[in-house]
Backbone as a chain_set.jsonl record, in Angstrom:
{"seq": "MALRKPSNAAAYFDAHNEERSTLGVAPLQWNLRSARDWSSKCNNHHSNGILGPLGENLAAGTGVYSVSDAVRYWNNEKPSYDPMNPQPSHWTQVVWKETTDLGVISEINVYACPAGVIFPGYGITQYHVCEYWPAGKCTGEWLSDVHVAG", "coords": {"N": [[8.811, -19.618, -7.063], [8.093, -19.69, -10.4], [7.699, -17.083, -12.759], [4.982, -16.691, -14.894], [4.296, -16.313, -18.37], [1.961, -13.902, -19.278], [-1.346, -14.908, -20.145], [-2.583, -13.706, -22.381], [-0.571, -12.465, -23.748], [0.364, -12.957, -26.298], [-0.977, -11.391, -28.168], [0.182, -8.839, -27.908], [2.823, -9.446, -28.655], [2.484, -10.418, -31.275], [1.472, -8.112, -32.577], [3.592, -6.269, -32.205], [5.77, -7.673, -33.376], [4.925, -8.044, -35.986], [5.049, -5.437, -37.035], [7.813, -4.978, -36.666], [8.85, -6.889, -38.398], [8.289, -5.807, -40.897], [10.337, -4.086, -41.271], [12.512, -5.661, -41.263], [13.511, -6.341, -38.77], [14.525, -8.247, -35.974], [12.316, -10.476, -34.165], [10.718, -9.825, -30.981], [11.324, -11.168, -27.688], [9.854, -12.81, -24.819], [9.968, -11.329, -21.62], [10.106, -10.654, -18.187], [11.057, -8.15, -16.828], [10.153, -6.031, -15.532], [8.239, -4.102, -13.117], [5.403, -5.677, -11.924], [3.102, -4.42, -11.175], [2.7, -1.852, -12.179], [0.748, -0.989, -14.037], [-1.555, -1.302, -12.531], [-1.617, 0.872, -10.908], [-2.833, 2.831, -12.276], [-1.852, 5.227, -13.2], [-1.339, 7.337, -15.557], [1.303, 7.94, -16.561], [4.761, 7.898, -17.441], [7.109, 5.609, -15.944], [9.589, 6.626, -15.429], [12.183, 5.521, -14.859], [11.841, 4.214, -12.419], [11.271, 1.522, -12.595], [13.58, 0.521, -13.552], [16.229, 0.49, -16.071], [14.529, 0.735, -18.561], [12.755, 0.76, -21.685], [9.61, 2.238, -22.473], [6.187, 2.038, -23.287], [3.01, 3.485, -23.208], [-0.539, 3.292, -23.28], [-3.904, 4.35, -23.308], [-7.404, 3.957, -23.225], [-10.93, 4.48, -23.427], [-13.957, 2.492, -23.254], [-14.115, -0.101, -25.653], [-10.95, -0.881, -26.009], [-8.511, -2.33, -27.334], [-5.612, -4.576, -27.245], [-4.572, -4.601, -29.846], [-5.523, -2.114, -30.707], [-4.04, -0.39, -29.035], [-1.308, -0.927, -29.763], [-1.48, -0.306, -32.458], [-1.984, 2.425, -32.257], [0.542, 3.295, -31.343], [2.125, 2.472, -33.533], [1.079, 4.033, -35.558], [2.52, 6.321, -35.557], [4.605, 6.113, -37.262], [4.619, 7.387, -39.929], [5.378, 9.953, -39.232], [8.013, 9.838, -38.635], [11.189, 11.057, -39.253], [14.108, 10.395, -40.735], [16.143, 12.216, -41.121], [15.851, 14.037, -39.157], [15.556, 12.713, -36.53], [13.263, 11.797, -33.964], [12.317, 10.744, -30.704], [9.752, 8.307, -30.281], [6.695, 6.456, -29.698], [6.522, 4.558, -31.701], [9.218, 4.32, -32.582], [10.291, 2.954, -30.425], [8.935, 0.508, -30.574], [10.074, -0.612, -32.895], [12.802, -0.575, -32.439], [15.95, -1.697, -33.12], [17.948, -2.844, -31.394], [16.504, -3.532, -29.161], [15.409, -6.364, -27.507], [13.717, -7.701, -25.787], [10.398, -7.965, -24.498], [8.198, -6.94, -22.042], [5.121, -7.385, -20.557], [3.141, -5.671, -18.423], [1.225, -6.943, -16.005], [-0.858, -9.574, -15.269], [-3.14, -9.891, -16.715], [-2.731, -8.451, -18.934], [-4.093, -6.153, -19.936], [-5.101, -3.511, -18.079], [-7.974, -2.668, -16.318], [-8.852, 0.383, -15.464], [-10.544, 2.205, -12.915], [-13.58, 4.066, -13.55], [-13.168, 7.418, -14.557], [-10.623, 7.804, -13.397], [-8.229, 7.909, -15.014], [-9.164, 9.351, -17.235], [-10.947, 11.915, -16.473], [-14.433, 12.135, -15.988], [-15.101, 10.202, -17.802], [-15.747, 6.726, -18.594], [-14.74, 3.411, -17.508], [-11.312, 2.75, -18.032], [-9.182, 1.228, -20.354], [-6.003, 0.211, -19.834], [-2.827, 0.075, -21.129], [0.424, -1.172, -20.788], [3.691, -1.482, -21.812], [6.929, -2.779, -21.445], [10.327, -2.465, -22.395], [13.43, -4.006, -23.204], [16.81, -4.061, -24.169], [16.396, -0.562, -23.522], [15.038, 1.603, -26.029], [15.027, 4.311, -28.416], [17.23, 5.988, -28.171], [19.252, 8.798, -28.153], [21.507, 9.604, -30.732], [21.805, 7.083, -31.771], [20.159, 6.588, -33.847], [20.429, 6.057, -36.699], [21.524, 3.51, -36.791], [19.691, 1.956, -35.441], [16.984, 2.371, -36.145], [15.324, 1.535, -38.884], [14.1, 2.586, -41.894], [12.316, 1.772, -44.665], [12.827, 3.026, -47.921]], "CA": [[7.746, -19.749, -8.022], [8.451, -19.096, -11.683], [6.709, -16.177, -13.323], [4.442, -17.177, -16.153], [3.949, -15.338, -19.394], [0.516, -13.673, -19.244], [-2.037, -15.736, -21.128], [-2.942, -12.966, -23.585], [0.592, -11.711, -24.219], [0.595, -13.189, -27.728], [-1.508, -10.267, -28.946], [1.212, -7.795, -27.914], [3.966, -9.91, -29.432], [2.113, -10.458, -32.69], [1.366, -6.74, -33.098], [4.943, -5.698, -32.252], [6.647, -8.389, -34.301], [4.47, -7.778, -37.354], [5.644, -4.151, -37.431], [9.263, -5.151, -36.733], [9.187, -7.679, -39.586], [8.225, -4.964, -42.093], [11.62, -3.388, -41.378], [13.583, -6.654, -41.182], [14.044, -6.351, -37.408], [14.253, -9.515, -35.292], [11.181, -10.449, -33.245], [10.964, -9.687, -29.547], [11.074, -12.336, -26.851], [9.194, -12.523, -23.554], [10.792, -11.116, -20.44], [9.418, -9.896, -17.158], [12.062, -7.393, -16.101], [9.513, -4.837, -15.009], [7.312, -4.249, -12.0], [4.151, -6.241, -12.405], [1.93, -3.689, -10.718], [2.668, -0.457, -12.65], [-0.536, -0.675, -14.655], [-2.612, -1.258, -11.516], [-1.607, 2.196, -10.275], [-3.685, 3.689, -13.114], [-1.178, 6.516, -13.296], [-1.0, 7.385, -16.974], [2.583, 8.635, -16.714], [5.887, 6.97, -17.506], [7.711, 5.264, -14.651], [10.806, 7.457, -15.287], [13.306, 4.807, -14.275], [11.499, 3.494, -11.186], [11.285, 0.1, -12.894], [14.894, 0.173, -14.071], [16.582, 1.12, -17.353], [13.673, 0.123, -19.565], [11.933, 1.576, -22.554], [8.229, 2.073, -22.009], [5.087, 2.6, -24.055], [1.736, 3.485, -22.505], [-1.713, 3.681, -24.055], [-5.132, 4.233, -22.531], [-8.602, 4.316, -23.952], [-12.178, 4.046, -22.808], [-14.752, 1.581, -24.069], [-13.339, -1.239, -26.145], [-9.632, -0.401, -26.444], [-7.805, -3.608, -27.295], [-4.165, -4.635, -27.458], [-4.337, -4.166, -31.224], [-5.742, -0.664, -30.753], [-2.917, 0.282, -28.371], [-0.095, -1.03, -30.576], [-1.755, 0.459, -33.679], [-1.779, 3.835, -31.87], [1.989, 3.53, -31.347], [2.654, 2.307, -34.887], [0.594, 5.112, -36.421], [3.491, 7.418, -35.533], [5.642, 5.843, -38.264], [4.733, 8.396, -40.988], [5.983, 11.185, -38.7], [9.445, 9.636, -38.407], [12.054, 11.674, -40.248], [15.468, 9.96, -40.443], [17.053, 13.356, -41.155], [15.632, 14.75, -37.897], [14.867, 11.695, -35.732], [12.737, 12.128, -32.648], [11.784, 9.549, -30.039], [8.309, 8.117, -30.333], [6.27, 5.1, -29.338], [6.863, 3.682, -32.819], [10.653, 4.005, -32.62], [10.554, 1.93, -29.42], [8.418, -0.76, -31.09], [10.955, -1.171, -33.931], [14.204, -0.361, -32.1], [16.672, -2.93, -33.471], [18.678, -3.433, -30.268], [15.569, -4.044, -28.163], [15.191, -7.796, -27.726], [12.747, -8.27, -24.854], [9.171, -7.242, -24.215], [7.486, -7.337, -20.835], [3.792, -6.816, -20.441], [2.911, -5.567, -16.995], [-0.097, -7.348, -15.554], [-1.223, -10.927, -15.682], [-4.243, -9.854, -17.663], [-2.226, -7.665, -20.062], [-4.75, -4.864, -20.026], [-5.665, -3.23, -16.762], [-9.18, -1.836, -16.373], [-8.808, 1.4, -14.419], [-11.895, 2.674, -12.579], [-14.126, 5.214, -14.273], [-12.748, 8.753, -14.152], [-9.285, 7.906, -12.809], [-7.29, 8.4, -16.033], [-9.878, 10.359, -18.021], [-12.068, 12.42, -15.665], [-15.702, 12.286, -16.689], [-15.324, 9.085, -18.714], [-15.909, 5.426, -17.963], [-13.593, 2.537, -17.255], [-10.236, 2.935, -19.006], [-8.289, 0.096, -20.627], [-4.652, 0.782, -19.72], [-1.814, -0.83, -21.681], [1.797, -0.802, -20.439], [4.715, -2.406, -22.308], [8.297, -2.458, -21.051], [11.266, -2.948, -23.409], [14.82, -4.091, -22.783], [17.251, -2.771, -23.652], [15.581, 0.584, -23.92], [15.298, 2.198, -27.333], [14.834, 5.753, -28.538], [18.427, 6.613, -27.617], [19.861, 9.832, -28.978], [22.803, 9.257, -31.309], [21.805, 5.719, -32.293], [19.021, 6.481, -34.749], [20.703, 5.449, -37.998], [21.804, 2.095, -36.658], [18.643, 1.222, -34.763], [15.675, 2.544, -36.742], [15.492, 1.384, -40.339], [12.875, 2.883, -42.617], [12.456, 1.525, -46.1], [12.497, 4.239, -48.642]], "C": [[8.127, -19.018, -9.304], [7.326, -18.198, -12.176], [6.273, -16.699, -14.684], [4.187, -16.012, -17.104], [2.433, -15.128, -19.329], [-0.175, -14.379, -20.411], [-2.373, -15.005, -22.423], [-1.765, -12.209, -24.202], [0.837, -11.877, -25.717], [0.093, -12.025, -28.576], [-0.501, -9.128, -29.011], [2.378, -8.204, -28.801], [3.652, -9.917, -30.92], [2.091, -9.052, -33.287], [2.74, -6.082, -33.209], [5.773, -6.351, -33.36], [6.209, -8.251, -35.751], [5.081, -6.477, -37.865], [7.153, -4.273, -37.587], [9.658, -5.899, -38.01], [9.135, -6.845, -40.857], [9.531, -4.215, -42.328], [12.802, -4.353, -41.301], [14.238, -6.721, -39.819], [13.618, -7.654, -36.719], [13.068, -9.392, -34.335], [11.621, -10.318, -31.792], [10.709, -11.003, -28.843], [10.477, -11.887, -25.526], [10.209, -12.318, -22.442], [9.982, -10.313, -19.435], [10.461, -9.226, -16.291], [11.43, -6.234, -15.359], [8.589, -5.141, -13.846], [5.958, -4.675, -12.543], [2.942, -5.393, -12.026], [1.849, -2.254, -11.232], [1.302, -0.103, -13.223], [-1.642, -0.555, -13.616], [-2.652, 0.073, -10.775], [-2.512, 3.174, -11.027], [-3.161, 5.109, -13.16], [-0.665, 6.613, -14.728], [0.214, 8.28, -17.234], [3.68, 7.585, -16.76], [6.508, 6.777, -16.137], [9.006, 6.023, -14.392], [11.926, 6.777, -14.52], [13.012, 4.051, -13.001], [11.602, 1.991, -11.396], [12.634, -0.38, -13.412], [15.122, 0.827, -15.423], [15.823, 0.501, -18.523], [13.058, 1.167, -20.478], [10.488, 1.306, -22.173], [7.259, 2.739, -22.977], [3.812, 2.434, -23.255], [0.634, 3.86, -23.485], [-2.938, 3.46, -23.188], [-6.305, 4.667, -23.389], [-9.835, 3.794, -23.25], [-12.951, 3.158, -23.773], [-13.929, 0.367, -24.445], [-12.044, -0.678, -26.726], [-8.674, -1.569, -26.268], [-6.287, -3.461, -27.402], [-3.841, -4.131, -28.859], [-4.513, -2.667, -31.375], [-4.549, 0.082, -30.172], [-1.667, 0.252, -29.25], [-0.279, -0.294, -31.9], [-1.554, 1.955, -33.421], [-0.29, 4.169, -31.895], [2.55, 3.482, -32.765], [2.184, 3.392, -35.851], [1.514, 6.325, -36.412], [4.572, 7.261, -36.606], [5.726, 6.923, -39.341], [5.383, 9.702, -40.523], [7.484, 11.057, -38.495], [10.245, 10.207, -39.569], [13.496, 11.281, -39.931], [16.494, 11.096, -40.462], [16.943, 14.204, -39.881], [14.898, 13.801, -36.938], [14.471, 12.19, -34.346], [12.2, 10.856, -32.007], [10.258, 9.504, -30.137], [7.977, 6.711, -29.845], [6.705, 4.126, -30.438], [8.349, 3.335, -32.839], [11.0, 2.968, -31.561], [10.078, 0.561, -29.91], [9.428, -1.407, -32.037], [12.44, -1.034, -33.619], [14.975, -1.671, -32.231], [17.332, -3.609, -32.277], [17.77, -3.92, -29.145], [15.261, -5.493, -28.49], [14.056, -8.364, -26.895], [11.558, -7.344, -24.648], [8.551, -7.808, -22.953], [6.157, -6.624, -20.809], [3.459, -6.834, -18.958], [1.471, -5.896, -16.704], [-0.404, -8.718, -16.12], [-2.302, -10.906, -16.741], [-3.901, -9.026, -18.9], [-2.833, -6.286, -20.196], [-5.398, -4.631, -18.671], [-6.859, -2.301, -16.931], [-9.147, -0.873, -15.191], [-10.224, 1.913, -14.164], [-12.288, 3.924, -13.358], [-13.605, 6.517, -13.675], [-11.335, 8.891, -13.624], [-8.277, 8.458, -13.821], [-7.924, 9.53, -16.842], [-11.095, 10.829, -17.213], [-13.335, 12.614, -16.519], [-16.019, 11.162, -17.658], [-15.364, 7.779, -17.93], [-14.603, 4.7, -17.703], [-12.587, 2.689, -18.386], [-9.409, 1.66, -19.127], [-6.873, 0.661, -20.723], [-3.624, -0.265, -20.127], [-0.426, -0.304, -21.334], [2.722, -1.876, -20.985], [6.083, -1.874, -21.897], [9.249, -3.155, -22.02], [12.682, -2.952, -22.852], [15.65, -4.64, -23.931], [16.391, -1.648, -24.224], [15.989, 1.089, -25.294], [15.148, 3.702, -27.255], [16.026, 6.532, -28.003], [19.05, 7.6, -28.601], [21.227, 9.376, -29.473], [22.86, 7.868, -31.909], [20.738, 5.511, -33.356], [19.331, 5.719, -36.02], [20.974, 3.963, -37.899], [20.634, 1.307, -36.092], [17.225, 1.412, -35.296], [15.872, 2.542, -38.26], [14.152, 1.623, -41.014], [13.132, 2.645, -44.088], [12.111, 2.794, -46.869], [13.331, 4.463, -49.824]], "O": [[8.451, -17.831, -9.266], [6.147, -18.52, -12.025], [7.095, -17.094, -15.51], [3.902, -14.889, -16.688], [1.689, -16.109, -19.326], [0.354, -14.435, -21.521], [-2.442, -15.641, -23.474], [-1.966, -11.388, -25.097], [1.46, -11.015, -26.337], [0.692, -11.711, -29.605], [-0.342, -8.509, -30.063], [2.866, -7.409, -29.604], [4.464, -9.474, -31.733], [2.626, -8.825, -34.373], [3.024, -5.41, -34.201], [6.394, -5.667, -34.173], [7.04, -8.332, -36.655], [5.573, -6.417, -38.992], [7.721, -3.732, -38.536], [10.674, -5.584, -38.63], [9.861, -7.136, -41.808], [9.805, -3.763, -43.44], [13.956, -3.925, -41.275], [15.399, -7.115, -39.711], [12.481, -8.1, -36.87], [12.84, -8.328, -33.76], [12.747, -10.659, -31.431], [9.968, -11.852, -29.34], [10.584, -10.718, -25.155], [11.193, -13.052, -22.342], [9.255, -9.393, -19.809], [10.728, -9.659, -15.17], [12.117, -5.523, -14.626], [8.205, -6.289, -13.619], [5.443, -4.097, -13.501], [1.847, -5.644, -12.528], [1.0, -1.496, -10.763], [0.76, 0.963, -12.929], [-2.578, 0.222, -13.806], [-3.628, 0.365, -10.084], [-2.906, 4.209, -10.49], [-3.929, 6.071, -13.16], [0.359, 6.013, -15.056], [0.158, 9.234, -18.01], [3.54, 6.506, -16.183], [6.446, 7.658, -15.279], [9.478, 6.064, -13.256], [12.544, 7.377, -13.64], [13.869, 3.301, -12.534], [11.977, 1.261, -10.479], [12.807, -1.569, -13.681], [14.303, 1.628, -15.874], [16.41, -0.174, -19.369], [12.866, 2.318, -20.086], [10.178, 0.256, -21.61], [7.484, 3.862, -23.426], [3.559, 1.37, -22.689], [0.849, 4.648, -24.405], [-3.004, 2.496, -22.424], [-6.213, 5.613, -24.172], [-9.783, 2.778, -22.558], [-12.634, 3.087, -24.961], [-13.137, -0.131, -23.645], [-12.043, -0.076, -27.8], [-8.102, -1.769, -25.196], [-5.762, -2.369, -27.62], [-2.931, -3.321, -29.033], [-3.747, -2.016, -32.086], [-4.094, 1.073, -30.744], [-1.033, 1.286, -29.46], [0.677, 0.286, -32.415], [-1.017, 2.666, -34.269], [0.099, 5.216, -32.413], [3.346, 4.335, -33.156], [2.839, 3.638, -36.864], [1.306, 7.263, -37.182], [5.364, 8.176, -36.829], [6.836, 7.354, -39.653], [5.883, 10.471, -41.345], [8.16, 12.047, -38.214], [10.0, 9.872, -40.728], [14.062, 11.778, -38.957], [17.579, 10.967, -39.896], [17.838, 14.99, -39.571], [13.75, 14.056, -36.574], [15.22, 12.889, -33.663], [11.683, 9.983, -32.703], [9.581, 10.53, -30.081], [8.864, 5.89, -29.613], [7.188, 3.028, -30.16], [8.709, 2.184, -33.086], [11.916, 2.172, -31.768], [10.754, -0.442, -29.681], [9.621, -2.622, -31.991], [13.267, -1.355, -34.473], [14.682, -2.641, -31.532], [17.277, -4.833, -32.161], [18.223, -4.651, -28.264], [14.893, -5.815, -29.62], [13.487, -9.397, -27.249], [11.688, -6.12, -24.627], [8.398, -9.022, -22.818], [6.077, -5.413, -21.014], [3.492, -7.884, -18.316], [0.576, -5.167, -17.134], [-0.226, -8.972, -17.311], [-2.373, -11.807, -17.576], [-4.715, -8.921, -19.817], [-2.13, -5.337, -20.543], [-6.157, -5.469, -18.183], [-6.768, -1.275, -17.603], [-9.387, -1.272, -14.051], [-11.015, 2.039, -15.099], [-11.443, 4.722, -13.763], [-13.598, 6.701, -12.458], [-10.879, 10.016, -13.418], [-7.543, 9.392, -13.502], [-7.283, 10.549, -17.1], [-12.154, 10.203, -17.269], [-13.293, 13.177, -17.612], [-17.085, 11.158, -18.274], [-15.049, 7.747, -16.74], [-13.524, 5.291, -17.682], [-12.961, 2.75, -19.557], [-8.989, 1.084, -18.123], [-6.583, 1.488, -21.588], [-3.559, -1.349, -19.548], [-0.13, 0.87, -21.558], [2.563, -3.054, -20.662], [6.355, -0.677, -21.989], [9.012, -4.295, -22.42], [13.088, -2.04, -22.132], [15.235, -5.589, -24.597], [15.754, -1.789, -25.268], [17.157, 1.006, -25.672], [15.141, 4.29, -26.173], [15.859, 7.615, -27.444], [19.335, 7.253, -29.747], [22.014, 8.822, -28.706], [23.873, 7.503, -32.506], [20.445, 4.374, -33.726], [18.578, 4.82, -36.394], [20.681, 3.222, -38.837], [20.592, 0.087, -36.253], [16.335, 0.654, -34.911], [16.503, 3.435, -38.826], [13.176, 0.928, -40.728], [14.038, 3.229, -44.683], [11.204, 3.536, -46.492], [13.154, 5.459, -50.525]]}, "num_chains": 1, "name": "protein.A"}
């Protein structure tokens, strides 16, 4: 049985590729190289290689926390990027030049974690997990893989 691209994945691709285009970086393509059930664990921690050699961005929020909100959260790190002292961030993974594939874990794209599981004392949490291949944010490759207009 062939794996299908999640029906709402376009929102992730549009948000990622819009940011990538501002830096002249090629758009991402769909790939499901990652475990499909990571988000269902509602464990707001990185997989640390369990899913393979992938880059990973996580975002969680209560109430209405959309795909656009999650990717905007990652992209809002751009002003903190200093090419003279580069540090890994969610944003550097979004725009990493050598990354070509994006996998969204979960058929529904956003997993609704039960109230209190990720944020104790709060309601249902919208949990976003994106996997990237090849992984970005690699030390020593900053100048060739993260381009900031300036």
